[in-house]
N, C-alpha and C positions, 0 to 999 in steps of 0.2 A: 555248672550249667549257666550261671550268671555270666561267666567269662565268655562262654560260647555264644550266648545271645548278644553280648556286646560286640564281639567280632563279626557276628552275622550282620548287625546293624552297620558296622563299618564297611563290610563287603557290599551291602546294598547301596550305601552312599557312594562308594567307589564305582560300582556298576552304573549307577545313575549318572555319575560324572562322565564316564567313558561313552556310554550310549546316548547321552543327552548333549551337554555343552561341547564336549570334545568332538563328537561325531558331526555336530552342526558346523563348528568352526573348520573342521577338516574338509567338509564339503564346500564351505564358503571360499576356501583358498583357490578354488578353480577360477575365480575371477582373474587371477594373474596369468591364466592360460590364453588370454585374449591378445592376439598379435604380439607375442613376446619378442619377436625379432625387430618389430617396429617400435615397440614401447618397452625399452629395457628399464631396469630398476633405477629409481632416482638416487639410490645409494651406490656410488661408483664402485666401491669394493665388491658389492654383490655381483656385479657383472663380471668382475675378474675372477670371483669364485667359480662362476659358471664356465668361464674359459679354462680354468684350471681343471675342472672335471673332464673337459674334452681331452686334455692332455693325459688324464688318468686313463681314459678309455683307449687312447692311441698308444701310450707308452708305459702305462702302469705306474706313473710317477704321481706324487702328491705334492701339494704346495709349490707347484711349478706351472709355468706357462710355456707352451710349445710355440716357438717363433723361428721360422726359417730353418726348421730341422734341428734347432738347438733347444735345450732345456734352460729356462730362465727362472731363477728363484722368484716366487710370487711376491716377496717383499719388495722387489724392484718395481712392481706395478701397483700393488695394493699397499701403499706406504703407511706405516704405523698402524697396521691392522693385526688384530689378534688372530691366531691360526685356527681357532676351533671350528667355525662354520665351514671353512674351506676343507678342512680335514674330514669332517663328517660327510660333507657332500661328495667328496672323493670316494669315500667308502661306499656310499650309495651308488655312485656311478660305476664303481668296480663290480658291484653285485648285479646291477641291471644291464651293464654294458652300454649304457646310454648317457649322453651328456645331461647333467642336471638342468632343471628349468626353474623359473621363478615360483612355480607351484611347489616344487620340492623345497625351496627355501622357506616359503611361508608355512608349509606343513612341518618342516623341521622345527621351526620356532614354536609351533603349536604343540608338537610332541615334547619338546624340552620343557615347556611350561607345565604340561600335564604331568610329566614325570616328577618335576619339582613339587607340585602340589600334592600328589599322591605319596611321595616319599616323606615329605615333612609331616603330613597328616598321619601317616602310618607310624612314624617314630613317636609322635605325641600319643597316639592311641596305645602303643606298646608300653609307654611309661605311665599308663593309667590316667592320663589327662584326657579323659573320654569326651567331656563336654567341649574342651578346647579344640580337640581334633574334629568333632562334628561341626562346630562353629566354622572352622577353617574350610571344611568340605562344603558347607552350605553357602558361605559367602564368597569363597574363593573363585568359583568359575567366572564371575563377572570381571574380576581383576586379572585372572590368569588367561582366560579363554574368550573373553568378550570382544577381542579384537586380534588382528594379526597384521603382519607386514613383512617386507623382504629385506629390511636392514637388520643388523644384529641386535638392536635395542629391544626388539619385540620379544626376545627370549630372556631378558634380564631378570624378570620377576621369578622365573623358574630357576635361574642360576642363583639368585639370592637364597631361595628356599634350599637348594642343594648345598650351598655354602654353609648353611646352618646345621646340617646333619652331623658333621664331626664334632663341633664344639658342644652341641646339645647331647650327643651320645656320650661324650666324656663327662660333661657336667652332671648328667642324670645317671651315670654309671650303667649305661646300657651294655648289652652283651657284645662279644667280639664281632659278630656279624654286622651290627650297626656301625661299629667303629671302622671295620674294613670297608664297608660300603661308603662311609663318610670320607675315607681317604680317596677312594676312586672318584667320588663326587667332587671333591676339592680339585683333583687333577682336571676333570672335565670343565669345571667352572673356570679355572685359570686359563684353559685353552680358549674358552668362549670370551671371557672378559677378565683381563689381568687385575683390574682394580677390585672387582668383587671377590676374586680369589684371595687377594691380600686381606680383605675384610674377614673372610672365613679363617684365614691363617692367624690373624691377630686374635680373634676370639678363641681359636683353638689353643693358642699359647696361654690366654687368660684362663680358659677352663682347666688346662693342665696345672697352672699355678694355684688355682683355687682348690683343686683336688689335693695337691701336695700340702697346702695349708690345713686342710680338713683332717689329714691323717695324723694320728697320735705319734706314729713313728715314721715320718716321711722318708727316712733313708731307705726303708724297705721297698718303697714304690718308685724311688727315683730312677732306677735303671729302666723300668717299664715306661715311665713318663718321658724320659729322655728319648727312648726309642720312638714313642709316638710323635714327638716334636721332629725328630730326624725324618720319619716317614712323611710327615706333613710338609717339611721342606722339599722332599723329593717330589711330592705331588704339586707343590707350588712351581717347580721347575719343569713341569710337563711340556710347556711350549718349547723349551730348549731341547728336551729329549726328542720331540717330534721332528724338529728341524735338523738336529744332529743325525737322526736316523735317515732322513731324506738325503742329506749331504753324503752319508756313507754309502747309500744304496745306489745313487745315480750320479753319473759324471756331469758336472756343470760348473760354470764359473762361480767362484765364491761370491756370496751375497755382500753387497756394500752396505745394505740397510738391515736393521734388526727386524725380525718378525714379531713386533710387539708395539704397544702404544708408547711406552717410555714414560716413566714417572716424572722425570725432570722436565721434560717438554711441557707436560700438563701443569706442573707446579709453577713454572716461570710464566707461561702464558696466562695462567689463572690470575696473576696479579693484574692482568689487563682487562678483566671482565668489567671493572668499573673504571671511571676516570682516575688517572694516577699521574704523578709528577714525572714519571719516566717516559710516558707516551707508549707504554706497552699495550698491545692489542691482543685480545683473545681470538686469534686467527692463525690457522696453520700457515698461511702465506707470510705472516709476520715472522714466524720461526724460520721459514725457508729463506726469507731475505737475510736474516741474521747468519744463516749458514753460508749463503752466497758471499756475503761481505767478509766472512772469516775464511773463505776458500775451502770449505769442507762440504762433504756430502750430507744433504738433509736426511735426518733420521738415521745416520750412521752412528757407531759407537762414539766417535769423536764429537759428533753433534750433541749427544746426550750428556757427555762429560762437560762440554761447554755450557750447556743449560744448567747443570748443577752449579757450576762456578758462578754463573750470572745470578741464579736464584739466591745463593748464599750471600753473594755480594750485596744484593738489594736489601736483604734482611739486616745485615750488619751496617749498611750505609744509613738506613732510616727505618728502624723498627717501629716507630710511631706511625709512619705512613703505611707500612705493611699491616699493622694492627687495625688501622682505619679501614683499609680495603677489606680485610677479613670480616670485620664487624658488619660492614654494609652487605657483604655477601651472605653472612649468617642470617641477617634479618630478612633477606629475600626468600629464604626457605621457611623460616620460623613463622612468618605471618600469613602463609598461604596453606590451604589444605592439599594434601597429596591424595587423600581418599575422598571421592565424591559420591554422595554428599558427606561432609564431615567437618569437624573443627580444624583450625589451623594446626600445622605440624607441631609448633611450639606448645600448644595446649595439650595435644596428645602426649607429647614427650613429658610434660610436667605432670600430667595425671598418672602416667605410668611410674615415674620416679617416686611420686608421693605414695602411691599404693605399695610399691616395693619396700620403701623405707618404713612405712607405718606397719605393714604386715610383718616385716622382719623384726622391727623393734619390739613389738608386743607379742612376738612368738605365735602369731596367728596361723601361720602355715601348718604348724604341728597340730594346733587345737582343732582345726577344721579338717584334718586328715588330707592335706594337700601339700606335703613336703616337696614333691617334685615340681610344684608350681614356682618355687623360688628360683631354681636354676633356669627354668624355661622363661620366666619373665626377665631374669637378668640377661640372658642371651638376646632376647627380643629387644630390650632397651640398648644392649650393646650395638646391635645393628642400627637402631635409630641414631645413636650417637655417632657411629661411623659414617652414616649417610649425611649427617650434619657436617662432619669433618670434611667429607668429600665436597659438599657445597661450598664450604669455606675455602678449601685449598684449591679446588678446581672450578667446577661449574655449578651454580645454583639453579640449574634449569629444571623445569618440571619433568621433562622426559627422563632425566637421569635420576630424579628423586622418586618417581612413581614405583620402582621395584621394591622400595622399602615397605610398601603396602602389605607385602607378604607377612612381615612381622608385626605390622600394626594390627592385622587381623588376628595373629597369634596372641598379641597383647590383650586385645579385646576379649578373646576367648578365655584367657587366663582369668581376667577380672570377672567375667560372667561365671566361670566355674568356681572361683573362690567365693563369690557371693552365694551361689547355689549351695555349696557345701557348708558355708557359714549358717545359712538359713536352716538347712537340714540338721546341722548340729544343734542349733538353738531349739528347734522343734523337738528333736529327740530328747534333749535335756529336760525341756518343759514337761513332756509326756511322762518321762521317768520319775520326775518329782511328784507329779499328780498321782501316780500309781503307788507311791510309797505308803505303807500303812501309817496312820496317825497314832 
């Protein structure tokens, strides 16, 4: 009965989320229906997604642009763009038989964020982290659904949440349904944002390693864990599967550019976010100039290989300069809050680490009956660390750091639940001592 009441409470919170914040935001996206032909999105790739859906309606193709009766790979027009939004909008266009609009883009971002919030909260609740889940559902709508837009960035907090499903499911030993859902979620996340998919994959590998180390006879579980990693690699390659399927299904000229952001491009230009001795600038035009000087196509496989070479050359040439650049970029994230209102990101990270280390060192997780809190907090801090790494290696911009708020809320919920369980344990112990006969 107690379990049924808890799930009823969760269902009521989820219903409030859908009927309240989600419904309001879904209605608010109608603002983008105002003169869409005259006022296109200020994010260039978004307008190309919409053109691609017109090609879906006309020819049934996805990730393509119809030009002069020919199919053109979308990567030739939306350069260095992840394929997730365009693919999902093409599915919607195929269902409705209509070209997608800016309203559809904004609503898609809203739906993705709502799914991420509900999925993460549901997994936490299923692992008996009840207070943590309710805290996330109560505080999450402001971060997940309090705003919307027509660029891909507006869906990133939902993608971070979905990226956490697989490593959390493995670390907390959830059932196969959650693990299978986590694999599908990782594929979706990688389609939407390659870098967030890489974060989810890195933490998945970490969760698999931690699981193997916890086992008394790890050899017995190694085949199962190896299969999990293999499936996660397959999910991480989802953008390649989608573009390969398109190329096999429709006659078109081979794409010169990759349908992805490209890690080496970001790493090398990331050295130019602050003043540096090489004159590197964090600007796509700077990368295109390098490609033109080398006589290669911008964002082609050859371009990304060149950027890897340049990046590694700069590191070996002057590692002290690279360390200085990275230190300055780290400080730009550490000293500002990502959650408003809230303390600086560095303070949040430090509090979480201290709590994890202290609770683990003194065996408090077991004593307060919150063993599952350890892997949940560890995965949350893992995401905070990876977002710090992203700021150091790529861009310490507030827009790219805000999605980490998903796991800052989870971290806050874990600490609240740990405190509540500790107080309940202390109270129960005190009452039991008083009732003992003298």
